[in-house]
C-alpha positions, 0 to 999 in steps of 0.5 A, spaced: 292 856 533 291 849 533 285 850 537 282 855 533 283 851 527 279 845 530 273 846 527 275 850 521 275 846 514 279 851 510 284 849 505 289 852 510 286 849 516 287 842 512 294 844 510 296 846 517 293 839 520 297 835 515 304 839 516 303 839 524 302 831 524 308 827 527 305 821 529 307 815 525 302 809 525 304 801 525 298 799 522 297 797 515 290 801 513 288 800 506 287 806 502 283 807 495 284 813 490 283 815 483 279 820 479 272 821 481 267 817 477 272 811 476 269 806 480 272 807 487 265 807 490 264 800 487 271 797 490 269 800 497 263 796 498 267 790 495 272 791 500 267 793 506 264 786 504 270 782 507 269 780 514 276 783 516 275 790 513 271 796 515 271 801 509 266 806 511 263 812 507 268 818 504 271 822 510 276 826 507 280 825 513 287 823 510 286 830 506 286 834 513 279 835 513 275 835 520 268 836 520 265 832 526 258 833 524 259 830 518 263 824 521 258 823 526 252 822 521 256 818 516 259 813 521 254 813 526 259 815 532 257 819 537 259 827 536 262 827 544 266 821 542 269 824 536 271 830 540 274 826 546 278 822 540 280 829 538 282 831 544 286 825 546 290 824 539 297 827 539 295 830 532 291 829 526 294 823 523 293 820 530 286 822 530 285 819 523 288 812 526 284 812 533 277 814 529 277 809 524 280 804 528 274 805 533 269 805 527 272 798 525 272 795 532 264 798 533 263 793 526 267 787 529 272 788 523 280 788 524 282 793 519 280 799 517 280 802 509 278 809 507 276 811 500 276 818 497 278 819 490 283 824 491 287 820 496 293 820 490 294 828 492 296 826 499 300 820 498 306 823 501 303 825 507 299 818 507 306 814 507 309 818 511 304 817 517 302 810 515 308 807 512 305 800 512 299 803 508 296 799 502 294 804 496 289 801 491 289 806 485 283 805 481 283 806 473 278 807 468 278 808 461 278 816 460 273 816 455 268 813 460 270 818 466 270 824 462 263 823 459 261 821 467 264 827 470 261 832 464 254 830 466 255 829 474 250 829 478 245 827 473 239 828 478 238 831 485 232 830 490 228 836 490 222 836 495 222 828 495 222 828 487 228 826 483 229 831 478 234 831 472 239 837 473 241 837 465 248 839 467 253 839 461 260 841 463 265 844 458 269 838 455 276 840 456 276 841 464 273 834 465 279 831 460 284 835 464 281 832 471 282 825 469 289 827 466 291 830 472 288 825 477 291 819 474 298 822 473 298 824 480 297 817 482 301 813 477 307 817 479 307 812 485 308 806 480 313 801 482 312 803 490 312 796 494 305 799 497 302 801 490 297 796 487 293 798 480 286 795 478 282 797 472 275 798 472 273 794 466 277 788 468 274 788 475 267 788 472 268 783 467 272 778 472 271 780 479 273 774 482 280 774 479 281 781 480 279 781 488 283 775 489 289 778 486 287 784 491 287 780 497 294 777 496 296 784 495 293 787 502 295 780 505 288 778 507 284 771 505 280 771 499 272 771 501 267 770 497 262 775 501 266 780 497 262 778 491 255 779 494 256 786 496 250 788 493 246 784 498 249 788 504 245 794 507 246 798 513 249 805 515 256 803 511 252 803 504 249 810 504 242 806 504 236 810 501 231 805 502 227 809 507 221 814 506 224 821 508 219 827 510 220 830 503 218 824 500 212 824 504 210 831 503 211 830 495 206 824 495 201 828 499 202 834 494 201 829 488 195 825 491 192 832 493 192 830 500 194 833 507 201 830 509 199 827 515 194 823 511 201 820 508 204 820 514 199 816 518 200 810 512 207 810 513 208 810 520 202 804 521 205 799 516 211 795 518 214 795 511 215 802 511 220 806 515 223 813 515 230 812 516 235 807 514 235 800 517 240 794 519 241 788 515 237 784 519 230 788 521 227 785 527 220 788 528 216 787 534 208 788 534 206 793 540 198 793 539 194 791 544 194 783 544 201 783 543 202 788 548 198 784 553 202 777 551 209 780 553 211 784 547 214 790 551 218 784 555 220 781 548 223 788 545 227 789 552 230 783 551 232 784 544 235 791 546 239 788 551 242 782 547 244 787 542 246 793 546 241 798 544 236 802 549 230 798 551 226 805 553 227 807 545 221 805 541 223 807 535 228 804 530 235 803 533 240 800 529 247 796 532 253 800 531 256 794 526 249 795 522 247 788 522 241 788 526 235 793 527 230 793 532 223 797 532 216 797 535 211 796 529 203 796 529 199 790 528 202 784 524 195 780 524 197 775 529 193 777 535 191 769 537 198 767 537 201 774 541 206 776 541 208 776 534 214 779 531 218 779 524 225 778 522 226 780 515 221 777 511 220 771 516 214 771 521 214 768 528 208 767 533 208 766 540 215 768 541 218 768 548 225 770 550 228 763 549 226 762 542 228 770 541 235 768 542 234 762 537 231 767 532 237 772 533 242 766 532 239 764 525 239 771 523 246 772 524 
C-alpha cells in the first residue's frame, strides 16, 4: 500500500504518510508557520539570508506532501536523487530530514528551515518526529490579513502579461480563515520551542526582532539577514528573466514575428530566458574571443564551479551563488577573450586571473 501511495498526493495519502512515520530526528530544524498573507515569506527570505540557514521555497513536506516534480523544480535537486532518497528513507519523516539536509548541504548551509503557512495544523506531528524543532509563529493584524486574503491573487500572468484578476472573495470565510489558523498556532504558546513574532514589529524594527529570533533558534546574529532584498538565485523564486510567453506577448504587441523578439533576447547578454545566480559570469564566444581562448576560459569556470563544460547555455551552481553562460559579442575584440562578472567588464582573461575574478565575486 505504501508504494501505491508513493506518487499520490490526496489528503488520505498525506495522512497515511504522517501516521506511518516512526522516525525521530536529532536535528533542530526551524519551522515557520502562520495564517496565509501574514508575512511568512518575508521571514523566510530573511532567515535564508543567514549564512548558516537554508530556507527554500514552500514544500508542504511536513504536511505529508510528496510531489517529486515540484520538489525538483523548486529545490534544483535532480529527480533521480529525490527518488533515491525516497527509497532509502525509513519513512516520510526520515525522507523530509534527508531531502532538506541534502538541500542545505548543497548550498553550503549547516541547518535547514521550512516555511509553509499551515504548519500549525501539523505541529503535533512535527514535534513528535522533530522534537528539537524551533517553531516560529508569524502573526499579523487580522484586519490586514483578511483584506489581503479577500483579493488574493490580485494578478495572474497570462500570455506574458500581468492581468488583474478582480477577485473579491466573501468577507466571512476570510475572517474565519485568519481566526482558525491563528488560534491553532496559539494553542502552542508556552511550549519551550514556540516563538511568536508580529509582522508589524518585524517591519518597524527588523534588527531588534531578528536578534531576538536568532537567540531563540540558537544562531549568532548576522546583519546579512537585513540584506535579504539583495539576494537572488533559485531559493528566492526569481522572475528576473524573459519567458517564452513574454517573448510572444511582446511580438504580438509590436506586430512582429516571435522569432524577431527571440533573436534580440538571445543575442544581448543583459537578457536571459531563465533565472540566474547571484554572481553572473558571461563569457564572450564570438570569433575574436573564440580564437583568443574563450572556450578554454568557459571550461575553466565550469570545472571550478562543478558545472558541465559541454553545456553552453546558462548553468547555475546548486547554492545559487554563480551562473556561467556563453554570450554573444561584448564589444572587446581587440583584447579578447573578454567576459563580464555581474556589471564588471574584464579583458584579456586567462585561467589565472579567472580565479582572481571568482575570489573577488565570492
